[in-house]
C-alpha positions, 0 to 999 in steps of 0.5 A: 133865406141865405140860400135864396139870397146867395142864388140871387147874387149868383145869377147877378154875377152870371149876368155880369160875367156874360156882359163883360165877355160880350163887351170885349173885342175879339182878336179879329173883327172879321174882314175889318180886323184883317185889314186893320190888323197890320195898322194896329200892329204898326201904330199900336192898339188902345188897350185901356178898355180891353185891359180893364174889361179883362180884369173885371172878367177875371174877378167876375169869373172867380166870384162865379166859381166861388158862389158856385162852390158855396151853393153846392156845399149848401145843398 
């Protein structure tokens, strides 16, 4: 019972981790990133959402690692 519940939580955390990684903007967005890259360095870049997604990703990754270890020990 507990292992099944933990496995379900682990799957949800994995899906959340995938979602937060995919929502983050890349270092350069292809050609548009190359053109706008100089402007972003000159005028500054909006980092609010990227920083928040970075924190959420880090938290989710730690939770994924912890649930992975607990599931291995429970085996």
